[in-house]
C-alpha positions as CSV (number, residue, x, y, z in Angstrom):
1,R,67.0,9.9,81.4
2,E,66.4,13.6,82.5
3,F,70.1,13.9,83.6
4,L,71.2,12.9,80.1
5,L,68.7,15.3,78.5
6,L,69.8,18.2,80.7
7,D,73.4,17.5,79.9
8,Y,72.8,17.3,76.1
9,A,70.5,20.4,76.1
10,T,73.1,22.4,78.0
11,S,75.7,21.6,75.5
12,L,73.4,22.6,72.7
13,C,72.5,25.9,74.4
14,S,76.2,26.8,74.4
15,H,76.2,26.6,70.6
16,N,75.6,29.8,68.7
17,S,73.1,28.4,66.3
18,L,71.6,25.4,68.2
19,W,70.6,27.0,71.5
20,Q,66.9,27.0,70.5
21,V,67.0,23.2,70.0
22,G,68.6,22.9,73.4
23,V,65.7,24.8,75.0
24,L,63.2,22.4,73.2
25,Y,65.0,19.5,74.8
26,L,64.7,21.2,78.2
27,D,60.9,21.2,77.7
28,Q,61.1,17.4,78.1
29,C,62.7,17.7,81.5
30,P,59.8,18.1,84.0
31,V,61.9,18.4,87.2
32,Q,64.8,20.8,86.4
33,G,64.0,21.8,82.8
34,R,62.3,25.1,83.5
35,Q,65.0,26.3,85.9
36,R,67.8,25.3,83.6
37,A,66.1,27.0,80.6
38,E,65.8,30.2,82.6
39,L,69.5,30.1,83.5
40,L,70.6,29.3,79.9
41,L,68.3,31.8,78.2
42,E,69.8,34.6,80.4
43,R,73.2,33.6,79.1
44,V,72.4,33.7,75.4
45,A,74.5,36.4,73.7
46,T,72.0,38.8,72.1
47,H,74.3,40.5,69.6
48,T,71.4,41.4,67.3
49,E,67.8,42.5,67.7
50,H,66.6,39.4,65.9
51,K,68.3,37.1,68.3
52,A,67.1,39.1,71.3
53,N,63.5,38.9,70.0
54,K,63.9,35.1,69.7
55,V,65.1,34.9,73.3
56,V,62.2,37.1,74.5
57,Q,59.7,35.0,72.5
58,M,61.0,31.6,73.8
59,A,61.1,33.0,77.4
60,A,57.5,34.4,77.2
61,E,56.1,31.1,75.8
62,R,57.5,29.4,78.9
63,G,56.4,32.0,81.4
64,L,60.0,33.1,82.2
65,H,59.1,36.7,82.8
66,S,62.4,37.6,84.5
67,V,64.3,36.6,81.3
68,V,61.9,38.7,79.2
69,T,62.4,41.7,81.5
70,S,66.2,41.5,81.8
71,T,66.7,40.9,78.0
72,C,64.5,43.8,77.1
73,K,66.3,46.1,79.6
74,V,69.7,45.1,78.2
75,M,68.6,45.8,74.6
76,G,66.9,49.0,75.7
77,M,70.1,50.3,77.3
78,R,72.1,49.3,74.3
79,A,69.7,51.2,72.0
80,L,69.9,54.2,74.3
81,Q,73.7,54.2,74.3
82,A,73.5,54.2,70.5
83,A,71.3,57.3,70.8
84,N,68.2,55.4,69.4
85,T,65.6,56.5,72.0
86,G,62.7,55.2,70.0
87,S,64.1,51.7,69.8
88,A,65.0,51.9,73.5
89,M,61.4,52.9,74.3
90,A,60.1,49.9,72.3
91,W,62.2,47.5,74.4
92,A,61.3,49.3,77.6
93,L,57.6,48.8,76.8
94,Q,58.2,45.1,76.2
95,S,60.0,44.8,79.5
96,G,57.1,46.4,81.4
97,D,59.6,48.5,83.5
98,A,57.7,51.7,84.4
99,K,60.8,53.5,85.8
100,F,62.8,52.9,82.6
101,T,59.8,53.9,80.4
102,T,59.3,57.1,82.3
103,F,63.1,57.9,82.0
104,L,62.9,57.4,78.2
105,A,59.6,59.3,77.8
106,D,61.4,62.2,79.5
107,K,64.2,62.0,77.0
108,L,61.8,62.1,74.1
109,L,60.1,65.1,75.6
110,A,63.5,66.8,76.1
111,E,64.3,66.0,72.5
112,Y,61.1,67.6,71.3
113,A,61.6,70.7,73.5
114,S,65.0,71.1,71.9
115,S,64.2,70.3,68.2
116,G,60.5,70.8,67.9
117,T,60.0,67.3,66.4
118,F,59.4,63.7,67.5
119,S,61.9,61.1,66.5
120,S,59.5,58.2,67.0
121,T,56.1,59.1,65.7
122,D,55.3,55.5,64.6
123,L,55.9,54.3,68.1
124,L,53.8,57.1,69.7
125,D,51.0,56.6,67.2
126,N,50.7,52.9,68.2
127,L,51.1,52.8,72.0
128,G,47.8,51.1,72.5
129,A,47.3,49.9,76.1
130,S,51.0,50.6,76.8
131,I,50.1,54.2,77.2
132,I,49.2,53.6,80.9
133,V,52.6,52.1,81.8
134,S,53.6,55.5,83.2
135,D,52.1,59.0,83.7
136,R,54.9,60.5,81.5
137,L,54.2,58.1,78.7
138,T,50.5,58.9,79.0
139,F,51.3,62.6,78.5
140,L,53.6,61.9,75.6
141,G,51.0,59.8,73.8
142,K,48.3,62.4,74.4
143,Y,50.6,65.2,73.2
144,R,51.2,63.3,70.0
145,E,47.4,62.9,69.7
146,F,47.1,66.7,70.0
147,H,49.4,67.2,67.1
148,K,47.4,64.8,65.0
149,L,44.2,66.7,65.8
150,V,45.8,69.9,64.7
151,S,47.0,68.3,61.4
152,D,43.4,67.0,60.9
153,A,42.1,70.6,61.5
154,E,40.1,69.4,64.6
155,F,40.9,72.6,66.4
156,S,38.2,72.5,69.0
157,Q,39.1,69.0,70.2
158,A,42.8,70.0,70.0
159,A,42.3,73.0,72.2
160,T,40.4,71.0,74.8
161,L,43.1,68.3,74.9
162,L,45.8,70.9,75.1
163,H,44.1,72.6,78.1
164,S,43.7,69.2,79.9
165,L,47.4,68.4,79.3
166,L,48.4,71.6,81.0
167,W,45.9,71.5,83.8
168,S,46.5,67.8,84.6
169,K,50.1,68.7,85.5
170,L,51.2,65.4,83.8
171,A,54.0,67.2,82.0
172,P,57.3,68.2,83.6
173,K,57.2,71.9,84.4
174,Y,59.9,72.9,81.9
175,F,57.5,71.5,79.2
176,W,54.7,73.8,80.3
177,V,56.4,76.6,78.3
178,T,56.0,74.6,75.1
179,L,52.4,73.8,75.9
180,L,51.5,77.5,76.6
181,I,53.2,78.6,73.4
182,D,51.1,75.9,71.6
183,C,48.0,77.7,73.1
184,I,48.7,81.0,71.3
185,P,47.2,80.2,67.9
186,F,44.0,78.9,69.6
187,L,43.8,82.0,71.8
188,S,44.2,84.2,68.8
189,A,41.6,82.3,66.6
190,E,38.4,84.1,65.5
191,Q,36.4,81.3,67.1
192,V,36.5,81.1,70.9
193,L,38.1,77.7,71.6
194,F,38.8,78.1,75.4
195,S,36.0,78.9,77.9
196,S,36.5,81.6,80.5
197,T,37.2,78.9,83.1
198,Q,39.8,77.2,80.9
199,T,41.4,80.6,80.2
200,Y,41.7,81.4,83.9
201,E,43.4,78.0,84.4
202,L,45.8,78.7,81.6
203,L,46.6,82.0,83.2
204,Q,47.3,80.3,86.5
205,C,49.7,78.0,84.8
206,L,51.5,81.0,83.3
207,Q,51.6,82.7,86.7
208,D,53.1,79.5,88.3
209,L,55.8,79.4,85.6
210,A,56.6,83.1,85.8
211,K,57.4,82.6,89.6
212,D,59.5,79.4,89.0
213,T,63.2,80.1,89.3
214,S,64.2,76.5,88.6
215,L,63.4,76.4,84.8
216,P,66.3,75.5,82.5
217,T,67.9,78.5,80.8
218,K,66.5,77.7,77.4
219,Q,62.9,77.5,78.7
220,Q,63.4,80.6,80.8
221,L,64.4,82.6,77.8
222,L,61.6,81.1,75.7
223,L,59.1,82.1,78.4
224,E,60.5,85.7,78.6
225,E,60.2,85.9,74.8
226,H,56.6,84.9,74.6
227,E,55.2,85.9,78.0
228,M,53.8,89.3,77.0
229,R,52.2,87.8,73.8
230,L,50.7,85.1,75.9
231,R,49.2,87.5,78.4
232,L,47.7,89.6,75.7
233,A,46.2,86.6,74.0
234,L,44.8,85.2,77.3
235,A,43.2,88.6,78.1
236,K,41.7,88.9,74.7
237,N,40.3,85.3,74.8
238,L,39.0,85.8,78.3
239,A,37.0,88.9,77.2
240,L,35.6,87.1,74.2
241,A,34.7,84.0,76.2
242,L,33.0,86.0,78.9
243,T,31.0,87.9,76.3
244,K,30.0,84.7,74.5
245,E,29.0,83.0,77.8
246,G,27.1,86.2,78.9
247,D,25.2,86.2,75.5
248,S,24.3,82.5,75.9
249,N,23.0,83.1,79.4
250,T,20.9,86.0,78.2
251,V,19.4,83.9,75.4
252,E,18.6,81.1,77.8
253,Q,16.8,83.6,80.2
254,V,14.8,85.0,77.3
255,V,13.8,81.5,76.1
256,W,12.8,80.6,79.7
């Protein structure tokens, strides 16, 4: 009986619109059904995202993780070739491939460094647990969170997050230039948003960048354009932070 079912299911799976029925027949074959389903699902032509999602769903329901991964990677590469990095990232996250996810996160960062905007804000706003798939994706999600804090006028939290993004070294070094330029409005604010320790650490990041000869030309020029302004803003903030911290210590001693 199983041989006949396998034969019939295989013929159905070769049909463009009946392949799902074929897989259901394979579910009734306890000996070879699972193995045959894995082979046949890998061969389904995924010409559309809808069909690819169907393949992924049916494979996931049967625990065929290799089919899920391979299908998502194929669709991710196809989206990438069509210059749709956001869609490629969505497929990469489904595949669970950390290397591919990191590669795409780097592309999104490079796009932002070039254009100053994110092309996939909805995806970045809804990463959820996927944010831990790779360090680069973690950084990307947190950097998007920083922009949301700024737009919500949560400047103190935004400054703290921005400092941690730089000091954690999660970002590629060429992106430090963008992060340091992002610091300028916070360093120039009337309210002291960076402590003296944080300011010293930001200055250390700037010093490291200034000595780096491997920066891409665009980032090198950008750094040269803003370096003096950054140094002045850091010096001013450091003086204000030290004064504020000194005043706080004096008040504490008086109270004591």
